N, C-alpha and C positions, 0 to 999 in steps of 0.2 A: 578277856581278850577278844573272844568271838563276838561278844555283845558290842564291843567298841567298833569292830570291823563292820558288823551288821548295821549299826547306827550311821556310820560314815557312808555306807552304800545307799542307805535310805535318803540321807541328805543329798548325795549326788543325784539320785533319781529325782528328788523333789526339785532341785536346782535346774536339772535338765528340762523337766516338764515346764518350769516357769520360763526358762529361756525360749523353749519351743513355742509356748503360748505368746510370749512377747514378740518373737519373730513373725508369727502368724498374724498378730494384730498389726504389726508394721506393714506387712505385705498387703493385708486387707485395706489398710489406710492408703497405701500407694495406689492400689487398684481403684479405690474410691476417688482419689485425686485425679488419676488418669481418666476415669469415666466422666468426672465433672469438668475437666479442663476444656475451656473453649478452644475452638479450632480457627485457624486462619483460612479464609476462603480465597482462592485464586481463580478468577473468572476471565478468560480471554474473550473479548467481544469481537475481535478481528485479528488477522495476522497469522492464523493457523489454517493449514490446508490451502493456502493462498499466498501470493506475494503482495504486500501492501496492506493498507487499512489497519495498521497496528494500533491496538488499544487493549489494555489489561486492567482489570479491577482487582485490588487487594482489599479485602474486607475483614475486619475483626470487630465483633460485637457491633458497636454503633459508629464505627469509623471506617470510611472508605478513602483510599488513595488511588488515583488513576495514574497509570504510566502510559504516556504517548496518546496521540489522537490523530491518526493519519488517514489518508485517503488511498484509493486504488484507482487506476485508470481503466476505462471501460474495455471489456472484452469484445472480440469481433462481432458477436451476435447482439451486442447492446447498441442497436442502431440509434443514432442521434443523441446518445447519452454523453455528457461531458465528464462527469466524475462519479465515483462510487464512494459513499461514506458509510460508516457503521451504524447499525440500529442501536439507539441509546435509550430504548424504552425502559430497560432495567435501571438505568441511571436516573431517569426522570421520576421513577417510582421511589427511588431512594436518595433524592437530591439533598435532603436534610442531613444525610450521613457523610456527604463528600467533603473532605477537608482540603483537597487541592489536586491539581493536575501537574505531574512532574514529567519533564521532557528529556529524553536521552540525547537527541541531536536534531539538527534543523532540516532534515530531508522531508519531502512532501508526504512520504508514506508514514511519517511520524508526527507531522504538524498540520497537514493539509485540511483536516476536518475541524480544527479548533474553532473557526468562526461559526460553524453550524452547531457545534456543541454549546457555545456561549450564548447563542440566540435562544436556547432552551433552558440552560442552567448557567448562572453567573458564578464562576468559581475562580479562586486565585491560581495563577500559573507560575511554576518555578522552573527556570532553565538557565543555562550558561549564557554568556554575553552575546555571542554571535547568534545563537538560537533565538534569544529574545529579540534581537534586531530584525531577524527574518519574520518572526511572528508579528512584530509591530506593523510591518508592511501589509500583512494579510488583514489585520484588524482595522487598519486605516481604510483599506478598500471596502470593508464591510461596515464602516462607521461604528466600530466597537471599541476603538482604542481608549477613549476617555472613560468608559464604564468598566474596563477590565483591570484587575490588579495583577500586574506583571512584576515578578521579583527575579532579579539577577542573582545567580548562585555561582560560586567559584568551585572548580574541582578541588576536592578535599574537604569541602564544607558539608555540614550536616544540618538538616532542617527538621523541625518537629511538626508533625501533622496528626493531631489527635493522640492516640496511644502508640503511633508508629513514628519512627525516625528514619529519614531517608538521607543516605550519605552518597555524595557524588564522587565517583572515582574516575580519574582521567584515563581515556582509552584512545586508540588510534583508529581512524576510519577515513573515508574520502572527503570529509568535511571537518574543519577545526572544531574544537570544543565538544567533541563527542565524549559521552560519559557512560560508564556502567553505574548501576545503582545498587547499593546495599540497603535493603529495606529491613530495618531492625524492628521486629514485632514482639509482643509478649510471649510468643511461643518459639521464637528463634529468628535467625537472619536468613532472608532470601536475597540472593544476588541475581540481578537481571542485567545481562551483559549489554543490552541494546545491540545495535549493529557494530561489529568490530573486526579488526584484523590485527595481527601482531607485526607492526612495522618498526624495525629497529633504527631506521634512518628516515623518519617522517620529515616532511617539508618544513614544518614549523619547529622541529626539534623537540616537540612535546611527546615523549614516549609514554608507553603504558605504565601505570603506577603498579609495577609488579610487587613492590614492597607491601603495599596495602592489601592487595589481593591475597598475597601469601599469609599476611597476618590474620586476615579473616578466615582463611582455610585452617590455620593453626588453632584459632579460637573455636571453630566449629560452625559450619553453615548448614542450615536446615534443608534448603533447596537451591538449585541453580537453574535459572532459565537462560538458555544460551542460543545465540544466532545460528540458524541452520542453513542459511542461503547457499553456501558452498560445501555442504556436508558430503556431497558425492565426490568431491574433488580431492585427490590424494596430494600429499606434499604441503607446500607453503604457498601463500599468495605473494607475488613479487612486490617489492617496495615501490611506493609511488614515485620515489626519486629516480627509478629506472626509466620512467617515461621522459624525464627531462633530457636524458642523454640522447634518446631517439629524436626528440624535438630539435635539439641542437644540430644533429646530423642533417635533418631536413631543412633547417633554416640556413645553414652555412653555405655560402656561395650561391644561394637561390636568388635569381633575378626576377622571379615572378611575384605577383601579389599572392600573399598566403591567407587563405580563409580556413579557420579552424572551428569545427563544430564539436561541442561537448555538452555534458549535462550542466545546466545553469547552477546547480547546487554543488558541483565539484570544485570547491574553492581552491583546493591544493593544485588541481590540474590547471585552473585559470592562472594561478600564481606562476606555474612553470611556463605557460605560454607567454605570460608577461615577461618573465626572465629572459626567454629566448629572443623576444621582440626587442627588448632593451639592449641586449648583448649585441644584436646585429643592426642596431640603430633604425628600428622601424617604429612608426607611429601605430597606435591601436585604435580602431573603431569598433563599436559594439552594436550587435543586432539582436533583436528579440527582447520583449518586455521583461521576461523573467530573468534573463541574463543581465540586463541593465540594472534591475532592482538588486540582484545579488551582489554585483560588483560594487554598486554604490554603497550598500550596507557594509560589505566587507572592507572596503577602503576607509570608510568613515570610522570603523571600529579598529582599524589597524591590522586586519587579517590578510589583506592584500597590500603588499608594499611595492610602490612604484615611484620613480622620480616624477617631478612636476612636468606638465606639458607633454606627456607621452600619449595620454588618451585624447582623441579628437572626436568631434561630432561626426556622425555618419554622413551628414550633408557635405562635409569638407573633403571626402575621399578623392574627389576629382582634382583637388589641388595638389596632390602628392603623386610622384611616380610610383609605379607598381612595386619596384624593388625596395621602396621605403614604407610599405604599408602592410599591416596585418589586420584582418577582421575576425573578431571572435563572435560566434553566432550560436543560436539554438538550432535544433533540428537534427541532432545526431540519431534520433530514432525514426526519422522519416515521417514525423507527424504531419497531417494534412495541411494545416495552416501555419506551420513553423517557417522561420525565416529561410533556412537552407532549402526546404522543399519548394518554396516560392521562387527562390533564386534558380533552382534547377529547371523550373517550369517557365522561366523568363517572365515571372509575374511580380517580382519584387520591385517596389517603387524606387528604392535607393541604390541597390546593388545589381549590376548586370554581370553575369559570369562570362568570361572570355577564355580563349585558348591560352592566355597568359596568366592563368590562375592555377595555383597549387591548392587543392582542397584537401584538408586533413580531417578525417572523421575519427575523433579521439574518444571512442566509446564502442562497446559491444552492443549489438542489437538485443534488446530485452526479448525473451521468448514470445513469439507472436508478431514481432515487428520486423522479422527478417525480410519478408517480401517488400515491405515499404522502404526499408533501407536500400535493398538491392535496386529498386526502381529509381531512387534518387541518385545512386551511384551511376546507373546506366544513363540517366538524363544528363548528368554533369559531363560524362565522357562523350556523349553525342555532341555537346557544345564544343568539345575539344579540350576541356580542362584536364589537368593531371590530378588524379584522385588517389590518396593514400588512406587505407583503412586497415583494420586489425589483421586481415589475412595477409597483408603485404609487409607490415612493420608492427613491432610490439608497441603500438601507440596507445594502448590502454591496459590498465591493470585493475583488478577488482578491489572493492573496498571491504570485502568480506573474508573471513577466516576459512582456510581449507582444513583438512583433517588434522594435520600435525599441530596447527595452532589451536584447534578445538581440544586436542588432547592436552596441550599445555594448560589451557584454561581449566579443564576438568581436574588436572593434577594439582594445580595451585589451590583451587577452591575445595576439592574433596567433599562434595556435598553428600548428605544422607539421601536426598531424593533429587532426581534429575528430570527436567522438563524441557525438551527441545522445542524451540519456538521459531517464528519467522521463516516459514517455508511450506512448500507443498508436502503432501503425505510422504512421498518417496525420500525427500530430504530429511524429514523428521525421523523416519526409519533409519536412514544412513547414520544420522547423528547418534541415535540410540545404540546402534551397533558399535560405533566408535567408543561410546561410554562402556559398553559391555567388554570390549577388547581390553579396557584398563582394569577390569575386574569388578565393575559395578554390577550388582544384582539386577536382573531383569524385572524383578518384583518392585524395585525402587525407582523404575523409570516409567514416566507417564506420558503417553502419546495423546495429547488432548485435542479437542476440536472446539471451534468457536461456540460459546454459550454453555459449555460444560463446566461444572463446578468441581474443583479439587479442594477438599477439606483436609487440613493437615495440622499436626502439632508435633512435639518432640517424640511422641510415642507411636503415632500411626498416621497414615495418609490413605485417602480413598476418594474415588470419583463418586459423587453423589448425584444430585439432580441437574437440571438445565435451566437457563434463564433465556428470555427472548433475545434473539440475535438475528442478523441478516444483513442484506445489502440495500441501502437506500440510494436511489439513483437521482442524480442532479442533472436536470435538462434545462439549460438556460437559467431562468429565475425560479423555476419549479423545483422544489425539493420533496421527493417522495410521492409526487403525483403521477409518476410513470412507474407502473408495476409490471408484473409478468404478462398480464393480459394485453397491455398496450404494446409491450415488446413483441409479443407473439403476432399481433396485428401488423406491426411494422415489418417483421420478417416476412409475413405472408405477402404484404404489399410489395416488398422488394424482390420477392422471388417470382410471384405469379400475377401481380397487378390487380386491377380493380375494375369491376363492371357495376355501373349504376343504372338501375331501371326506374324510370319515372312514369307514374300513372296519375290520371286525374279522375276522381270519383265524385258522383252526385250523392251526397249523404242522404238525401231524402228518399231516393229509390234504391240506393246501394248498388249502383251500376257504374262501370267504367265508361266515361264519356270522351276521354282523350288518351292517346298513347297506345301502347307503350313506346316511350323513347328510351334508347339504349346508348349510354356513354361509357367508353372504356378508356382506362389509363394504364399503361405499362402491361397491357395484355396482348393486343395485336394492333398492327397499323391498319386503321379502319379502311382506307382506300383500297388496300390490297386484300381485304377480307370482307368485302361487301356481302358476299353470299352467306358467310358465316353469321354476320350481324343480322341479316334478314331472317335467317333460320332461327336465330335466338329470339327475335321478335315474334316469330310464328309460334314457337314453343310457349312463349308467355301468353299470347292470345288464346291458344288452345286451353291452357290451364285456367285462364280467366273465364272462358266460356263454360268449362266444366263446373266451376264454382258458382257461376250465375245460375246454372241449371239446378244445382243443389241448394240455392238460396243462401249461400255463405256470404255474409256481409261484414264479418268481423275482420278489421284491418290487420290485426296481428296474425290471424290465421292465413289471410291472403298473402301477406309478406312471407310468412314461413313456407307456404306451399311453393311460391314463385322461387324462393331461394333454393329450396331442396331440389326441385325439378330442373332448374337451370344449372345447378351444380353438377347433377348427374349427366345432363346433356353435354355441357362444355367439356367435362372430363372425358366423356366417351369420344368426342370429336377431336380434342386437342391434347389429351393427357396432361392438362394443366388444371390447377385448382385456384383460380383467382378469388379474391374476396368479392362477394355479391351483396350489393346494398340496394334493396328495393325502397323507393320513396313514393308515398301516396299523398297527393295533394287534394284538398277538399274544396268543392264549390257548393 
């Protein structure tokens, strides 16, 4: 009996050892798979620590999918710059990997740089119907329409791009046809919200596809990239339909001509302005090229619904009494050359503002534009016009989610990793704190910067290296030919002006035979500062004499000495630091 028990125990020990060995082998194999498993790379080239210029790279092995390709508008210190676009050096180096560009919606900060990208890399573009229509306008202007493959995708549709599949999910925003993207990769699904808000009563009746978002969350989402623009604001964003009630209140019983300024891309707002104008039997004229293009495209595709004969040409406005007329215009941000700014300055060729005008500014100033908008409001009021803006009436609502809507998105998706996007640093931090308040681990939240590479799979995620990134400035027809040095020179010229020193030298003897002549621009008014200008000439003569005594004939040395000595003298006398440009002419 004892022997039987002993044998049974030995068998049990042997089986246990075998099981233990088998489990260890499986664990080692899993570790080996985990180690060998390729990772998805997420690389934002724009849109982080800034507003605008949104573009993100999704890379897995030999396949790249791009999401959005937007622009940013110049900051105050970018003198003379028209647009800012992302640096696409990394894409040019890897262009053979790019399978397509996918667009979330048709705002400039998401589609504005497409022509500049296509001039370097010809790739197919996938977007919803209205977004495609808006992109077509841009490509036509840049003569790229015929050579570009533009594919229209419907919300709910999935496209295959290399080893990745991109699913379009209907969202609400301040423009129709906005979509979130579910990017299905070999290592898991990444949801990119694009710009969004949760609007239960949207103008077009197309609500967020909560069912699909919830289904994705139930299945398991590797990472969520979510819009952070309003991450600092508590509560909910008001529905776009609330603006229509305010517009109706302003239109009813109004006997004045009504001029409404708003964003050209805010198609839902334009529809509500049209609704009020039609309701109160007013004709509509349109000002501003971008506004005309957007309305034409949206009407053609059925996104702005209006009876026939409501829109009239701007040249016909004098044929209608004020109480029967509405003008929709650009210029809600006080842009220098916009239609409303020119109207306020009395410089618009078609529209003259009078005391019988009600001007409605249906937009909030973008940070940095407050002074420009205030100036336009003041100028309109000086003419005698009645001006209504957001401080007086709730005439604008945001197109971006506030904290409670962001919580809903996080709760529906329940991602393993969270990446706040589209915002300044403080907004990304606020969004990450919202995620943590829902129980998400801080270790699974990544505050990224442009150019930084996040590598992830179902087992781990980590920030690795960086790729080239930056701001490429567009000035007129020049792309990238204005850099930091040129901007610094422009700032210096704008602040302290310019002094040009002209000398004529005999190259055979190395002596100055004529001059110096001194010309200044933006420095002092010459007639009132004759003594200063004569003293400057004398300083230059003294330095030239010293150099002749030392037999210094090298032109670059002479220019350098004049520049440095004159700089010290001018600063000592005026506390100004103008740009000094010595020019030597040879005889």
